[in-house]
C-alpha positions in Angstrom: -29.5 -6.2 -9.4 -26.8 -8.7 -10.5 -23.9 -8.3 -8.0 -21.3 -9.2 -10.6 -22.3 -6.0 -12.4 -22.0 -3.7 -9.4 -19.0 -1.5 -9.3 -18.3 -2.1 -5.6 -18.4 -5.9 -6.1 -15.9 -5.7 -8.9 -13.6 -3.4 -6.9 -13.7 -5.6 -3.8 -13.3 -9.0 -5.7 -10.4 -7.6 -7.7 -8.7 -6.1 -4.7 -9.1 -9.3 -2.8 -7.5 -11.3 -5.6 -4.7 -8.8 -5.8 -4.1 -8.9 -2.0 -4.2 -12.7 -2.1 -1.6 -12.8 -5.0 0.7 -10.3 -3.2 0.4 -12.2 0.1 1.3 -15.5 -1.6 4.4 -13.8 -3.0 5.3 -12.2 0.4 4.9 -15.5 2.2 7.8 -16.9 0.2 9.9 -14.3 2.1 8.2 -14.9 5.5 6.4 -11.5 5.0 3.0 -10.0 4.2 1.6 -7.6 1.7 1.1 -5.1 4.5 4.8 -5.3 5.4 5.8 -4.9 1.7 3.4 -1.9 1.5 5.2 -0.2 4.4 8.7 -1.0 2.9 7.6 0.7 -0.3 6.3 3.8 1.5 9.3 4.4 3.7 11.9 6.7 2.1 14.8 4.4 1.5 17.4 7.0 2.2 16.0 9.5 4.8 13.3 7.4 6.4 9.8 8.6 7.0 8.2 10.1 10.1 5.9 7.4 11.7 3.1 10.1 11.9 3.3 10.5 8.1 3.2 6.8 7.2 -0.5 6.1 8.3 -2.0 8.8 6.2 0.3 8.0 3.3 -0.9 4.4 3.3 -4.5 5.0 4.3 -4.0 3.0 7.4 -5.3 3.4 11.0 -2.5 4.1 13.6 -3.3 0.9 15.6 -2.9 -1.4 12.6 0.3 0.4 11.5 1.8 0.2 15.0 1.4 -3.6 15.0 3.0 -4.0 11.6 5.9 -1.7 12.5 6.5 -3.6 15.8 6.6 -6.9 13.8 8.9 -5.3 11.2 11.2 -4.1 13.9 11.3 -7.5 15.5 12.2 -9.1 12.2 15.0 -6.5 11.6 13.6 -4.8 8.5 13.2 -1.3 10.1 14.5 0.6 13.0 13.3 3.8 14.7 15.2 7.0 15.4 14.2 10.2 17.0 12.8 12.8 14.7 15.2 15.8 14.9 12.4 18.2 13.8 9.8 16.9 16.2 10.9 15.3 19.5 7.4 13.7 19.9 7.7 11.5 16.9 10.1 9.0 15.4 11.5 8.4 11.9 11.1 4.9 10.5 14.2 3.8 8.6 15.0 0.7 6.7 17.8 -1.7 7.7 19.9 -3.3 5.0 17.5 -6.3 5.2 14.6 -3.9 4.8 16.2 -2.3 1.8 16.7 -5.7 0.2 13.1 -6.7 1.0 11.9 -3.3 -0.5 13.7 -4.2 -3.7 12.0 -7.5 -3.9 8.6 -5.9 -3.2 9.1 -3.3 -5.8 10.0 -6.0 -8.3 6.7 -7.8 -7.7 4.8 -4.6 -8.1 6.5 -3.8 -11.3 5.9 -7.4 -12.5 2.2 -7.1 -11.8 2.0 -3.7 -13.5 3.9 -5.0 -16.6 1.6 -8.1 -16.8 -1.6 -6.0 -16.7 -0.2 -3.4 -19.0 0.6 -6.2 -21.7 -3.0 -7.6 -21.3 -4.9 -4.4 -21.8 -4.6 -1.5 -24.1 -3.3 2.0 -23.1 -6.8 3.3 -23.7 -8.4 0.7 -21.4 -5.7 1.5 -18.7 -6.4 5.2 -19.1 -10.1 4.5 -18.6 -9.4 2.4 -15.5 -7.4 5.2 -13.9 -10.0 7.8 -14.9 -12.8 5.7 -13.3 -10.9 5.0 -10.1 -9.9 8.7 -9.8 -13.5 9.7 -10.2 -14.7 7.2 -7.6 -12.1 8.5 -5.1 -13.1 12.1 -5.8 -16.8 11.4 -5.4 -16.1 9.6 -2.0 -13.6 12.4 -0.8 -16.1 15.1 -1.7 -18.9 13.1 0.0 -21.0 13.3 -3.2 -22.4 9.8 -3.0 -24.3 9.8 0.2 -25.2 13.4 1.0 -27.2 14.3 4.0 -30.0 16.4 2.4 
């Protein structure tokens, strides 16, 4: 089997290239792609419960905790008590965090625009259909079933 023709290799190689590209952009702002991802997933007005962030981003709590601590130290977020649940906190963006969020959003839009110009709408629809199908197969445990 030619590894360049396997679906998982193409997904992994492409994602690694995208992550490297985003990290190179983030580095210009003394940041990381993971930090930018958090900034984009925190509600810019109301904030987001910390317990909702992990599942929203598909991240393990331990990894997210480290990122949030670093972001708090750098002044891009702050934590407030969750008025609906005293056991959790709301992650909110500082003004600096809101500015960094705008920059991050701009880079995502620029990437999407560049890809959209390079491929047809039909190709893009096919890409989304395939990735949605892959996610569904994995979620429904239809790839490696225990028969």
